[in-house]
N, C-alpha and C positions, 0 to 999 in steps of 0.2 A: 250695219255700222262698221266702218273700217276701224280695226283695232289691232294694236301691237300685241295685246294679250286679251283674246276674246274672253269675256266674262263667263260664257258658257263653258269654255275649257277650264277656267279657273274653278268653277263649281264642280265639274266632273272629276277633277283631280283633287278636290278638297283644298283648293288653293286659296286659303284665307289667312287672315292675320293671326289666327290662333298659334301658328308655328312660331311667331315672334317671341312668345312668352312660355311655350311649353316646358322647355328645360329649366328656365328660371323659376317657374312655378314649382316644379318638382324639387328644385334645389331649396327653395324657401319653405315649402310646405310639408315635407315628409316628417311626421312626428307621430308619437302614440298618445292617445287620450286615455288616461287611466280613469275608470269609473269607480272611485273610492268613496266611501261614506264618511263624511265629516259632519260635525255638529253645525247647525245653522245659528249663527250669532248675528252678524251684520250681513244682510243679503247683498250689499254692494261689494262684499269681499268674495262672493262666490258666483259661480256660473250655473245657470239654470237653462234647460231647454225651452223651446217655444211653448211646450205644453206644461211648463212648470216643474219638470223633474230635475232633481239635484244632480249636478255633474261632479263638481269638486271646487276646491279653493282656487280662485282666479290667479293669485300670485304664484302658487305652486305649479299650476298648469302652464303658466307662461314661462316659468323658469325651466320646466322640463322640456317644453317646446324649444326654447333657446338653446338648451344643452344639446338637443338632437342636431342642431345646426352648427355646433361648435367646431366640427371637423372642417368646416369651410372657413378659412381664416379671413376671407374677404370681408365678412360681416362682423362688425364690432358687437360686443355683448349687448350694449344698449340698443343697437339697431335691431338685433335679432328679437329682443324683447318687445320692441315697438311693433314690429310686423306681426309677431305671434299674438300680441294682445288684441290687435285689430281682427286677425283671422279668427281667433277663438271666440271673441265676442259676437262676431258676425254669424258664425256657425251656430252657436248656442241660441241666438235670438231668432234664427231663421228655420231651424229644423226641430222636429220632435225627438224625444228620446229614442223611439223606435227607428226613426229615419237615420239618426246618427249611427246607431248600432248596425244598420244595414249597409252603411258606407265603410265599415271597418273590414279590412282584410287581415285577419289575425290581430296583431297588435298595432298595425299601421293603418292610418287613415287613407283611403283611396280617393285622392282628389280628382282623378279622371272621372270617377262616378259623380262627383259633385258637379263638374263642369258639363256633364252630359245628362244631368237630372232634369227630365222634361217636366216633372211636377213642380220643381222649384228652380226654374232657369235663372231667376234673379239672384240666387245665392252665389253662383259662379261669378256673375258680374260684380257683386259686392266684394268678393275676395280679390278680384282684379283691382278694384279701387283701393284696397289696402296696399297693394304693391305700388300702384301709381302714386298714391298719396305720399307714401314713404319716399319715392324717387323725386317727387316734386318738392319735397321739403329740403332742398339744397343738397341732395345726395347723388345727383346725376350730372354734375357740371362737367365741362370739358376736362379730360384727363383723370376723372375720378375712377376709382376701382369699380364702383357700381355701374357706371356707364360702360366701361370696358367689358364687364361681365354681360351686360345686356346685349351689346353688339356681338360679342363672341357667340352667345347662345342664339341670337337672331340669325347669324350667318349659318350656324350649324343646322338650325331648323329650316332655313330656306333651302339649303342643299338637300336635305332629307325629303322635303315635301314637294319640291319643284320637279317632279318626275316628268321628263320630256321637254322641260323648258330649256332653251339654249342659254345656259349659264354664262357662256363665253361672251354674250352680248351685253351683260349687265355687271356693273361694279356693285357687288352685293354689300360690301362694307359701307359704301356710300349710301345705299338704300337704307340699311339698318340705322346708320347715323342720322339720316334724315327723319326716319320714323320716330326715333326717341325724342328728337327735337319737337316734332309736331304733337306727339302724344302728351308731352309734359308741359307744353305751352298752351294747349287748348283742351280744357276738361271735357268739352262736348264730344271730342273724338274718342275718349276712353269710356264715356258713359254708355252703359248697356253694351259693353264691349263685344261679347260673343255674338249677339244678335247682329250688330253692325258689321262684324267681320265677315258675315256670310250673306250680306245684303248688298247687291251691286248699286242700289239706290241710296245707300246710307251716306251720311256726312263723312264718316271715317273713310269709306272706300274712295270717295271722290275728292276729299280735301287732304288726304294723307297718302293712301296707297298709290293711287294713280300718279299724282305729282312726284312722289319720291321715286317711283319706278321710272318715269320718263326722265327725271334728272339723272338717275343712275345709268340709264341707257345712254344719255348724252355724254356722260363722263366716260363711259366704257368705249364708245365708238369715236371719241375724240372729234365730235362735230359731224360725223357722217350721218347721224340721224336727222340733221337739218335737211338733208337731201330727200328724206322720206316724205316730206310734205310738199316738194316742188311740183308733184303731179296733182296735188289737190287743188280744186277750184276754190279760191278764197271766198269767204262769206262777204257779201256786200252789206253796207248799212241798209237796214230795212226799217221802214217807217209805216205806221198805221194810225188811223184816226177813227175812233168810235163815234157812233151817231149821238149817243147820250152824253152831253158835256157835264151835267151835274149829277152823276150817278149816285143815288143814295145807297147803293150796295157797297160803296167804298168807305171804310171808317179809318180814322187816324188823324193826327194833327198836321201831317205834312201835305203840301200841295203837289210837290214834284220831288223826285229823288232819283239818283243814279244808284243802281244796284250792281255790285260786283258779280261777274260771271266767271266760272272756272271753265277753261277750254281744254278739251281732250281731243287732239287733232282737229277735226272740223265740227265737233260737237260742243255746244255750250250747255252748261248746267248751272242751276241756280238753287240756292237753299230756300226751302219753303217749310214753314212750321204750321201745323194744324193741331191746336190744343197742346198736348204734351209731346206729340210726335213730330220729329224733324227729319225731313228727307231731302235728297238731292234730285231735282227734276230736270229732265232734258227740256230745254227751251225750244219749242217747235212751232214756229209761226205758220207752218203748213197744216198743222193738225186742227180740225174744226173744234175739238173739245179738249178739256183736260182728260187724260187717260191714265188709269191706274190699274194695278194688277189685282187679282182676286186675293192674293196674300195681304196686300195693303188694305183692301176692302175689309177683310176680317179684322185687321188691327184697328181700323177706324170704328167698326161696329163694337168690338170688345171694349174700346176706350169710351164708348158712348158719344163719339164725335159724329157718328152717322147712325141713322135709324132706318128701319125698314120702311117707315112712313115717308122717308125722303125719296124713295124710289119713284121714278117717273114712268118707267116702262122699259122697253128694249129698243135698240137702234143697231143698224147694220153699219159697220165701219170697214173702210178699205185701208189695208195696211200698206207700208212702203213697198213691199214686194208684189203688190197687186192683188193679194189674196183678200178675201172678205170674211169678217167674223162678226157674229152677233154679240152684243154686249148689253148688260144692264146699265141704265143711266139713272143717275141720282142728281138731286139738287144739293150741292155741297157748300157749306158756309164755314167761315172762320179761317180762310187761307191767309197766313201772315207772310208778307215778303217786305223786307225793309221796314218802313214805318207805316205800311198800309195793311189793313185787314179787309179782305174781300168776301162778301157773302153772295149766296145764290148763284154759284158757278155750276154749270152743267158738267158733270164728270161721268165718263164711261168706264165700265169695268170689263176688261177683256180677258186675256189669258192669265194663268196662275202666276207666272213669274215675269210678266211684261215689264219693260222699262216704264218709269213714270214720265209722262209727257205733260208739259204746260203749254196748252194750245190756245186757240183764238177765243174760246169761251171765257178764258181768264183775261187775256190781253185786251180784248175789246170792251172790257168794263171801263177802261181808261179813256180819257179824252185824247191822249196821245201816248204812244209808246215807240221806242226806238232802240234798236240793237246796234251798238257801235262796235264794229269789228276791230278798229284800231285801239280803242281803250278797253275792250272786253267788258263792256258795261251794258246794262239795260236801263234806259231812261223811261220813267213812268210819270205821267202827269194826269191828275184827276180832273 
């Protein structure tokens, strides 16, 4: 895959979206949790751990948390209390008393440990939602102090984490400004934030990071990047017709639909939902089957969306570089794209971190499909 920023390099350099919030998180979250014994009167006024252990009076803890942030004049008192209330409630409801104590460094709470907690990865994501919810509540408009703070910390984090990246080719401020717009206007981009930030097939990566980077590079190069695609062979409109016109494997009220595609150089991607999981698949009409990674296979199995009983056996696949790899094949159901839900799709599982491909085993379920290069859409007709 031709890439301005190879995803492999991004992974090896820990080049993910976490840097956008690292400093802002520390700014918002450094505080001490005092474990004091208070009488239990009205439980709604107090905080308890996930295993029912008493922590303290909610109001007092929120006030102490807000006071710890007082040295930063950017945040009004009411705003500090709002964020602190969300954070404290999330931590108390997610972790046991022992786990909370293990995350203390002296009197300070170590939030880096929270975000790297493999046992409770959802806790860090919920804390991020506290931040994003606050910013979405009218606090990050153009010219606001909060937005300025976000952009400044994003720029600083980008410069620190982008080791080896040619920073002179990108307008970092433009990238950060673009990112906050996307994160605050589409909640699906911040949902399960840390997992998405490290997954090249995530919606966040393909609908926020890549478009914002490309736009920032365009701005930085003053149009020179347009020449980067002149040597690319443009995709032609591709059409296909399946043999089964009235396919019972397709559910939904729509007969035909145009699905928006995102384009990264010559690669088209499309959003696909399977149960609660949402991923960005490369649309590959040259692939015989839907292809997924072993990592995504595990996600599907863990979520109960795929069962061992769905396995059909093994198959030998030839990759784009000519190499061959043996993969497990499954009968996968419940793929949602636009208004369609498609069942009984043959899906192959290959390498651990392979890109997700939407191939012919999916496309040929439809009476007609068409990739429109001019409109960047996928037309599907059942």
